[in-house]
C-alpha positions in Angstrom: 141.9 125.8 97.4 139.3 126.2 94.7 138.6 122.4 95.0 138.1 121.9 99.0 135.7 124.9 98.6 133.5 123.6 95.7 133.3 120.3 97.9 132.5 122.6 100.9 129.9 124.0 98.9 128.1 120.6 97.4 128.1 119.3 101.1 126.4 122.4 102.5 123.8 122.0 99.5 123.2 118.3 100.5 122.8 118.8 104.1 120.0 121.3 103.5 118.3 119.1 101.2 116.4 117.3 103.8 113.4 115.7 102.6 110.5 115.2 105.3 109.8 111.2 105.3 105.5 110.7 105.5 104.7 107.8 107.3 102.4 105.3 105.4 98.7 104.9 107.5 98.5 103.3 110.2 97.3 99.4 108.9 94.2 98.1 109.9 93.9 94.6 108.4 94.0 91.6 110.4 93.8 88.0 108.8 91.4 85.6 110.7 93.0 83.1 112.3 90.4 80.3 110.4 87.2 80.5 107.8 83.7 80.8 109.6 82.4 77.7 107.4 84.7 74.4 106.3 84.5 72.5 103.1 86.1 68.8 102.8 88.0 66.6 103.0 88.5 67.7 99.9 92.1 68.5 97.3 94.1 71.5 96.5 93.1 74.0 94.6 94.7 72.9 90.9 95.7 75.5 87.9 93.4 73.7 85.7 90.6 73.5 88.1 87.6 73.3 85.8 88.8 70.0 84.8 87.4 68.5 88.1 84.1 68.8 86.6 84.9 65.8 84.4 83.4 67.3 81.4 85.2 67.5 77.9 82.6 70.2 76.5 83.6 72.8 79.3 87.2 72.0 79.0 87.2 73.2 75.3 85.4 76.0 76.0 87.2 77.0 78.8 90.1 77.1 77.1 88.9 78.5 74.0 87.9 81.7 76.3 91.3 81.9 77.4 92.8 82.0 73.8 90.1 84.2 72.2 89.1 86.3 74.6 89.3 90.2 74.3 89.1 91.2 77.8 92.2 88.6 77.9 94.1 89.5 75.1 93.5 93.1 76.0 95.6 92.3 79.5 98.0 90.5 77.4 98.6 93.5 75.4 99.1 95.6 78.3 101.8 93.6 79.5 103.7 94.8 76.2 103.3 98.2 77.1 104.8 98.0 80.5 107.3 95.7 79.7 108.3 98.7 77.6 108.1 100.9 80.5 110.4 98.9 82.0 113.0 98.9 79.1 112.7 103.1 79.2 113.2 103.5 82.8 116.2 101.0 82.8 117.5 103.0 79.8 117.9 106.2 82.1 120.4 104.4 84.2 122.9 103.8 81.4 124.9 106.4 79.3 123.7 107.6 76.3 125.8 108.5 73.3 125.6 110.4 70.0 126.9 111.2 66.8 126.3 114.6 64.8 128.1 115.9 61.7 127.4 119.4 60.9 128.2 120.7 57.3 128.5 125.1 56.9 128.9 126.6 53.6 129.0 130.8 54.8 130.2 133.7 53.0 131.9 136.6 54.8 133.8 139.8 53.8 137.7 139.8 54.2 139.7 142.2 55.4 140.2 144.3 52.2 135.8 144.6 51.5 136.4 141.0 48.9 133.7 138.5 49.5 135.1 134.9 51.0 133.3 132.1 50.5 134.0 129.2 53.4 133.2 125.4 54.0 133.7 123.7 57.2 132.5 120.6 58.3 132.5 118.9 61.7 131.8 115.5 63.2 131.5 114.6 66.8 130.3 111.6 69.2 129.0 112.8 72.3 128.5 110.9 75.7 126.3 111.8 78.7 125.9 110.1 81.8 123.9 110.7 85.5 125.4 109.4 88.1 122.7 108.3 90.9 124.0 108.9 94.3 120.8 109.2 95.8 118.8 106.3 94.1 116.4 108.4 92.0 116.8 106.4 88.3 117.3 103.0 90.3 113.3 103.9 92.5 112.4 104.5 88.8 113.5 101.4 87.2 112.0 99.7 90.3 108.7 101.1 90.2 108.4 100.7 86.5 109.4 97.1 87.4 106.8 96.3 89.9 104.4 98.1 87.6 105.1 95.5 85.2 104.3 92.8 87.9 101.2 93.9 89.3 100.2 94.3 85.9 101.1 90.5 85.0 99.1 89.6 88.1 96.4 91.3 86.8 96.1 89.3 83.6 96.3 86.1 85.8 93.0 87.9 87.3 91.3 88.5 84.1 92.0 85.4 83.1 90.6 83.4 86.6 87.9 85.8 86.1 86.9 85.0 82.5 87.4 81.2 83.0 85.4 81.3 86.5 82.7 83.2 84.3 82.6 80.8 81.4 82.2 77.6 83.7 79.2 79.4 85.7 77.8 80.2 82.3 78.2 76.8 81.1 76.7 75.2 84.4 73.4 77.4 84.0 73.4 76.6 80.1 73.1 72.5 81.6 70.7 73.7 84.2 68.8 75.5 81.8 68.8 72.3 79.1 67.5 70.1 82.4 64.5 72.2 83.0 63.6 72.4 79.2 63.6 68.7 79.1 61.6 68.1 82.4 59.3 71.0 81.0 58.7 69.0 77.7 58.6 65.5 80.0 56.1 67.6 82.0 53.8 68.9 79.0 54.2 65.3 77.2 52.3 63.6 80.5 49.9 67.1 80.7 48.6 66.0 77.0 47.9 62.7 78.3 46.5 64.1 81.3 44.5 66.5 78.8 43.6 63.6 77.0 42.1 61.5 79.4 40.0 64.4 80.8 38.2 64.9 77.3 37.6 61.2 77.1 35.9 61.3 80.8 34.0 64.5 79.8 32.8 63.0 76.2 31.1 60.0 78.3 29.9 61.8 80.9 31.5 60.9 83.3 33.3 64.1 84.4 32.1 67.9 84.3 33.4 70.6 82.0 35.3 72.0 84.8 37.8 68.7 85.2 38.3 68.9 81.2 39.0 73.1 81.5 41.2 73.0 84.5 43.4 69.9 82.7 43.3 72.4 79.4 44.5 75.3 81.7 47.2 73.2 83.3 48.5 72.5 80.0 48.5 75.8 78.3 50.5 76.9 81.6 53.3 74.0 81.5 53.4 74.9 77.3 54.2 78.4 78.0 57.1 77.5 80.4 58.9 76.1 77.3 60.0 79.2 75.1 60.7 81.1 78.2 63.5 78.2 78.8 64.3 78.3 75.1 65.2 82.1 74.8 67.2 81.9 78.3 68.8 79.3 76.7 69.3 80.9 73.3 70.4 84.1 75.5 72.9 82.1 77.7 74.6 80.5 74.7 75.1 83.7 73.0 76.9 85.3 76.2 79.3 82.1 76.6 79.9 82.8 72.4 80.8 85.9 73.5 82.9 85.0 76.2 84.8 82.4 74.2 85.6 85.0 71.8 83.3 83.7 69.0 80.0 84.6 67.2 76.5 84.1 68.8 75.2 80.4 68.0 75.0 77.1 69.6 77.3 75.8 72.2 78.4 71.9 72.3 77.3 70.5 75.4 78.9 67.6 77.3 77.5 65.2 80.2 74.2 66.6 81.8 73.6 68.5 84.8 72.8 65.7 86.9 76.4 63.8 86.1 78.8 66.2 86.5 81.0 65.8 89.3 80.6 68.0 92.3 84.6 68.9 92.8 86.0 68.7 96.7 88.2 71.4 97.7 90.3 72.2 100.6 90.2 75.9 101.4 93.4 75.9 103.4 94.3 78.7 106.0 93.1 82.8 105.7 96.7 83.3 105.1 97.3 81.1 102.0 94.6 83.4 100.3 97.0 86.4 100.4 99.9 84.4 98.6 96.9 82.9 95.6 94.8 85.4 94.7 96.6 87.1 91.7 93.9 90.1 92.6 95.7 90.4 96.0 99.2 90.3 94.1 98.7 92.8 92.3 97.6 95.4 94.8 100.5 94.2 96.8 102.5 94.7 93.8 100.6 98.1 92.7 101.5 99.0 96.5 105.7 98.4 96.2 105.4 100.1 93.1 103.8 103.2 94.9 106.2 103.1 97.5 108.9 103.4 94.8 107.6 106.3 93.0 107.2 108.2 96.3 110.9 107.7 97.0 111.7 108.7 93.0 110.0 111.9 93.8 111.7 112.6 96.7 114.7 112.2 95.3 113.8 114.6 92.7 114.5 117.8 95.5 118.1 116.5 95.6 120.6 117.4 93.2 121.4 115.5 90.2 125.1 115.3 88.5 125.6 114.7 85.3 129.1 113.9 83.1 129.6 114.8 79.7 132.1 114.1 77.0 132.6 114.6 73.1 135.3 113.8 70.7 135.1 115.4 67.7 136.9 116.8 64.1 136.6 120.0 62.1 138.1 120.6 58.7 137.4 122.9 55.8 136.5 120.1 53.5 135.8 116.7 53.3 139.2 115.2 52.5 140.8 117.1 55.4 138.0 115.4 57.9 139.3 112.4 56.6 143.0 112.8 56.5 144.0 115.5 58.8 141.6 117.0 61.0 141.7 119.5 63.4 140.8 117.0 66.7 138.4 118.4 69.1 137.1 117.4 72.4 135.8 118.2 75.6 134.9 116.5 79.2 132.8 117.9 81.6 130.5 117.6 84.6 127.0 119.2 86.3 125.5 119.5 89.5 122.0 120.7 89.4 120.0 121.1 92.1 116.6 122.9 92.6 116.8 126.4 94.7 113.6 127.8 94.3 110.4 125.9 91.9 107.8 127.4 94.3 106.5 124.2 95.8 106.2 122.2 92.7 108.7 119.4 93.6 107.2 119.3 97.0 103.2 119.2 96.0 104.4 116.2 93.6 106.1 114.5 96.4 102.8 114.8 98.3 100.8 113.5 95.5 103.3 110.2 95.0 102.3 109.9 98.8 98.5 110.2 98.5 99.0 107.6 95.6 101.0 105.3 97.7 98.1 105.6 100.9 95.8 105.0 98.3 97.6 102.2 97.3 97.7 101.0 100.8 94.1 101.3 101.5 93.5 99.5 97.9 95.3 96.6 98.9 93.5 96.4 102.3 89.9 96.3 100.5 91.4 93.5 98.1 92.5 91.5 100.8 89.1 92.1 103.0 86.9 91.5 99.5 89.0 88.4 99.3 88.2 87.0 102.4 84.5 87.9 102.4 84.2 86.3 99.0 85.4 83.1 100.2 83.4 83.4 103.1 80.5 83.4 101.3 81.6 81.0 98.6 82.1 78.2 101.7 78.7 79.2 103.0 77.2 78.9 99.6 78.5 75.1 98.8 77.7 73.9 102.5 73.9 75.6 102.6 73.0 75.0 98.9 73.9 71.5 99.5 71.3 70.8 103.0 69.2 73.0 100.9 69.2 70.3 97.8 69.3 67.8 100.1 65.9 68.8 101.3 64.5 69.6 97.8 65.3 66.4 96.6 63.6 64.4 99.6 60.4 66.7 98.9 60.8 65.6 95.0 60.5 61.9 95.9 58.0 62.7 98.2 55.4 64.9 95.4 56.1 62.4 92.4 54.6 59.3 95.0 51.9 61.9 96.1 51.5 62.3 92.0 51.4 58.8 91.5 49.1 57.6 93.9 46.3 60.7 93.2 46.6 59.8 89.2 45.4 55.9 90.5 43.0 57.9 92.7 41.3 60.3 89.4 41.5 57.4 86.6 39.8 55.0 89.0 37.4 57.2 90.3 38.3 57.6 93.9 38.8 61.4 93.6 38.5 64.3 91.4 41.2 66.0 89.2 41.4 68.6 91.7 43.4 66.3 93.8 45.4 65.2 90.6 45.9 68.9 89.4 47.1 70.2 92.7 49.8 66.8 92.9 51.1 67.9 89.3 51.4 71.1 90.3 53.5 70.0 93.6 55.7 67.4 91.6 56.9 69.7 88.7 57.7 72.5 91.0 59.6 70.5 93.1 61.7 68.7 90.4 62.4 72.0 88.7 63.7 73.8 92.0 65.9 70.6 92.3 67.2 71.3 88.9 67.8 74.8 89.5 69.1 74.4 93.1 71.4 71.5 91.7 72.9 74.2 89.1 73.3 76.6 91.7 75.1 74.2 94.2 78.1 73.6 90.9 77.8 76.8 90.6 79.1 77.6 94.1 82.3 75.6 93.8 83.0 77.8 90.7 83.0 80.9 93.0 85.0 79.2 95.4 87.6 78.4 92.9 87.2 81.8 92.1 87.5 83.3 95.8 90.7 80.9 96.3 92.8 82.0 93.3 91.9 79.4 91.0 94.9 77.9 91.4 96.9 80.8 90.6 100.4 80.2 91.5 102.7 83.4 92.0 
């Protein structure tokens, strides 16, 4: 009869613990059927995608950055923390076993008023296990596991970002090297033009105006050289920091004009959801937040706990080892919240808010990924078209400079005509080098946008 009353009370208690379920926010994300721009034909994105540029120096630099970069190492160290959190959560699902030993020495007053000294020893093994009929501890373990999986994807996203930044910085460095080489070659040409103008002025063939113009153009070109050298030094230092090294020179490989432009097949937009590590991290964080919400709701349900102890009691150590008094106990407890001023319900609402924010963060990550890919596709395509036009202009301005120089040297035109041709030719060649570096960097951005070959 007592057992039936106890079971009935537990059933009534569980029936009263109805927990309102807050639905997730309505999804507003829609996957586009295709990209706005296409680049191809090409090849799938490989994991070591930077090798497609065929530059051994770039390969070594990226490998060093992935091995020694502080952000990558911090992300790997963070994984150890979350791996330990999973172990902590799993431990809550297992029984606990502890051992205790309690020696006691006391003096009491006997029945005739005389003091009596007593010594007692007690040793015990205690075991406890919390039943999980509602799945609270299992939800906490699942949330920890998903948090760890999200951190794994976040570590991959960090590695992808470091590799992309290193490759982009190296390509920018090679572009600056090419511009510096052009500036020095142009400075040598300006020196020859200045010498020619000086000789013609000395023999009275030209005026001081043309000599001053030649000198001004020479000085303007000479000022470009230290400017580029400063930019190169800064870019080298930035690459060294990315690679986890002290600032200093950076090894060079293939020249800018001979670097391969890798072909990439972008695929379908839906494939991006499985290929980008930041999307995978946001997705797993959302699943972890949902599991945490389930655990927070289960906090409002009763908890069932079993305990057992086995021990021995004696008046001295020899007795404890030979013939102690056996002690044991087995019990259980049901603990259900009755009144907590709304604390548990508020905690569940906090978890629901975190879950909703994880939904919004996931949608934002997906939309940003779509935008990154569209921007990179457009950059690769439009920069290639712009580069073709600038290359054609560079060829035309080189021919104009050749003709203008011959006309001036033979006395058919003034130096102003050659000076204008020199400026246009230098600007066109410099613009072509800058655009080529930007076009190659756009491929790096496309690799980054497509997930960089990361495999889930």
